[in-house]
C-alpha positions as CSV (number, residue, x, y, z in Angstrom):
1,M,39.6,47.2,86.0
2,H,42.3,47.9,88.5
3,S,44.9,46.0,86.5
4,R,44.0,47.8,83.3
5,T,44.4,51.2,85.0
6,L,47.7,50.1,86.5
7,G,48.8,48.9,83.0
8,A,47.9,52.3,81.4
9,V,49.9,54.1,84.1
10,L,52.9,51.9,83.5
11,A,52.7,52.3,79.8
12,A,52.6,56.1,80.1
13,G,55.6,56.0,82.4
14,V,57.5,53.9,79.8
15,V,56.7,56.5,77.1
16,V,57.9,59.4,79.3
17,L,61.1,57.5,80.2
18,A,61.8,56.7,76.5
19,T,61.3,60.3,75.6
20,I,63.7,61.5,78.2
21,L,66.3,58.9,77.2
22,S,66.0,59.7,73.5
23,F,66.4,63.4,74.2
24,T,69.5,62.8,76.4
25,G,71.0,60.5,73.7
26,A,70.4,63.1,71.0
27,A,72.1,65.8,73.1
28,A,75.1,63.5,73.8
29,Q,75.4,62.6,70.1
30,G,75.4,66.3,68.9
31,G,71.7,67.0,68.9
32,T,72.6,70.1,70.9
33,K,75.2,72.1,69.0
34,Q,78.7,72.3,70.7
35,M,80.7,75.5,70.6
36,P,83.5,75.3,68.1
37,T,86.9,75.7,69.8
38,R,90.4,76.5,68.4
39,H,93.6,75.7,70.2
40,I,96.1,78.7,70.3
41,D,99.7,78.5,71.5
42,V,100.6,82.0,72.6
43,Q,104.3,83.2,72.7
44,R,105.0,85.6,75.5
45,V,107.9,88.0,75.3
46,S,109.3,89.5,78.5
47,V,112.1,92.0,79.0
48,T,113.5,92.9,82.5
49,S,114.8,96.3,83.3
50,S,116.9,97.5,86.2
51,K,115.5,101.0,85.9
52,P,112.9,102.3,88.4
53,F,109.3,101.5,87.6
54,D,108.4,105.2,86.9
55,D,111.3,105.6,84.5
56,V,110.3,102.6,82.5
57,V,106.7,103.8,82.2
58,A,107.9,107.3,81.2
59,A,110.0,105.8,78.5
60,L,107.0,103.9,77.1
61,E,104.8,107.0,77.4
62,A,107.3,109.1,75.4
63,R,107.0,106.8,72.4
64,I,103.2,106.2,72.2
65,G,100.5,108.7,71.4
66,H,98.0,109.8,74.0
67,P,95.0,111.2,72.3
68,D,91.8,112.3,74.1
69,M,89.9,109.1,73.3
70,S,86.5,110.8,73.3
71,V,87.7,113.3,70.7
72,F,89.5,110.5,68.8
73,R,86.3,108.4,68.6
74,K,84.3,111.4,67.3
75,Q,87.0,112.1,64.7
76,I,86.9,108.5,63.5
77,T,83.1,108.6,63.4
78,A,83.1,111.8,61.5
79,A,85.6,110.6,58.9
80,Q,84.0,110.3,55.5
81,N,86.4,107.9,53.8
82,E,89.5,105.7,54.3
83,A,91.9,108.6,53.6
84,E,90.3,110.7,56.4
85,V,90.4,107.7,58.8
86,E,94.1,107.3,58.0
87,Q,94.7,111.0,58.7
88,V,93.0,110.8,62.1
89,G,94.9,107.6,63.0
90,Q,98.3,108.9,61.9
91,S,97.9,112.1,63.8
92,A,97.2,110.2,67.1
93,V,100.2,107.8,67.2
94,G,103.6,108.5,68.8
95,P,107.1,107.8,67.4
96,S,106.5,104.1,67.7
97,G,103.5,104.2,65.4
98,L,101.2,103.3,68.4
99,L,98.8,105.0,70.7
100,E,97.4,104.3,74.1
101,F,93.7,103.2,74.1
102,A,93.5,102.5,77.9
103,R,95.4,101.8,81.0
104,Y,94.6,99.8,84.1
105,D,96.5,100.3,87.4
106,L,96.3,96.7,88.7
107,G,98.8,97.6,91.4
108,E,96.4,100.0,93.0
109,V,94.0,97.1,93.8
110,L,96.9,94.9,95.1
111,R,98.1,97.8,97.3
112,K,94.7,98.1,99.0
113,E,95.0,94.5,100.0
114,S,98.6,94.8,101.3
115,G,98.0,97.9,103.3
116,G,99.6,100.3,100.9
117,K,102.9,98.4,100.5
118,D,104.4,99.1,97.1
119,R,103.4,96.7,94.3
120,R,103.5,98.4,90.9
121,V,101.6,96.7,88.1
122,L,100.3,98.6,85.1
123,R,98.5,97.3,82.1
124,L,98.6,99.5,78.9
125,V,96.3,98.7,76.0
126,V,98.1,100.0,72.9
127,G,97.8,99.7,69.1
128,N,97.0,101.4,65.9
129,P,93.6,101.3,64.3
130,L,95.1,101.2,60.8
131,I,97.2,98.2,61.7
132,M,94.2,96.5,63.4
133,K,92.1,97.0,60.2
134,Q,94.7,95.2,58.1
135,M,94.5,92.1,60.4
136,V,90.7,92.1,61.0
137,K,89.8,92.4,57.4
138,P,91.2,89.0,56.4
139,V,90.9,87.4,59.9
140,P,87.9,88.8,61.9
141,D,89.0,87.0,65.1
142,A,92.0,89.3,65.2
143,G,89.7,91.9,66.7
144,S,89.7,89.8,69.9
145,Y,93.5,90.4,70.3
146,A,94.0,94.0,69.0
147,P,94.7,96.5,70.4
148,V,97.3,94.6,72.5
149,T,98.4,94.6,76.1
150,I,101.8,95.6,77.5
151,L,102.1,94.6,81.1
152,I,104.6,96.5,83.3
153,D,105.2,95.0,86.7
154,E,107.7,95.3,89.5
155,R,109.3,92.2,90.8
156,P,112.3,91.4,93.1
157,D,114.6,91.0,90.1
158,G,113.5,94.2,88.3
159,V,110.7,95.7,86.3
160,H,109.2,93.2,83.8
161,L,107.7,94.3,80.5
162,S,105.6,91.6,79.0
163,Y,103.7,91.1,75.7
164,D,101.9,88.3,73.9
165,R,102.9,88.1,70.3
166,M,100.1,88.8,67.9
167,A,101.6,86.5,65.3
168,S,101.2,83.6,67.7
169,Y,97.5,84.5,68.1
170,L,96.9,84.5,64.4
171,A,99.1,81.5,63.4
172,P,96.2,79.0,63.6
173,Y,94.1,80.9,61.1
174,G,96.7,80.4,58.4
175,N,96.3,83.7,56.7
176,P,99.6,85.0,55.3
177,E,98.4,88.6,54.9
178,A,97.2,88.9,58.5
179,S,100.3,87.1,59.8
180,N,102.7,89.5,58.0
181,V,100.9,92.5,59.6
182,A,101.0,90.7,63.0
183,R,104.7,90.1,62.7
184,D,105.3,93.7,61.9
185,L,103.3,94.8,64.9
186,D,105.2,92.4,67.1
187,S,108.5,94.0,65.9
188,K,107.2,97.4,66.8
189,I,106.1,96.4,70.3
190,E,109.3,94.4,71.0
191,A,111.4,97.3,69.9
192,L,109.4,99.6,72.2
193,L,109.9,97.3,75.2
194,T,113.6,97.0,74.5
195,V,114.1,100.7,74.3
196,A,112.0,101.4,77.4
197,A,113.9,98.8,79.4
198,K,117.4,100.3,78.7
């Protein structure tokens, strides 16, 4: 009687162990879905200016639009068709064809740590909703990269203006339409950085 009970317990243990092992094996062999990944090589462009930080930022600001974003969003929402969206978008951009969506003063956080010593780092998020639309329509993932970032930071050798090329983000998707738009955007941004740095 005792041996039969012990045998039943051992048999139950074997069943449980086999279940755990089969589940683990299924997960290892793809029973649990893995997240798809895509490798992207990003090209970073950087221009160095000998001008003071504030002068570089002012040169950038003079060439991009600065709409009141709460009003801008309401106008986009209220637009009834593509023509009205284009009208709102075009009215908000600066001479470069771009507008500022947001800015982050990263240097302020660094200065708190350093006891107020100067360290100027500013991140501008810029773009054009009409350009963004032309990329996102054929390549939805383009929405992860647009609007784009311009980083302005002060270093010992000058003020650096840096930008990651949109065309390099979109290259792995192999869509000529989106890539052409991305290259045109890159040209706009790089021209903006060059002018601001002079």
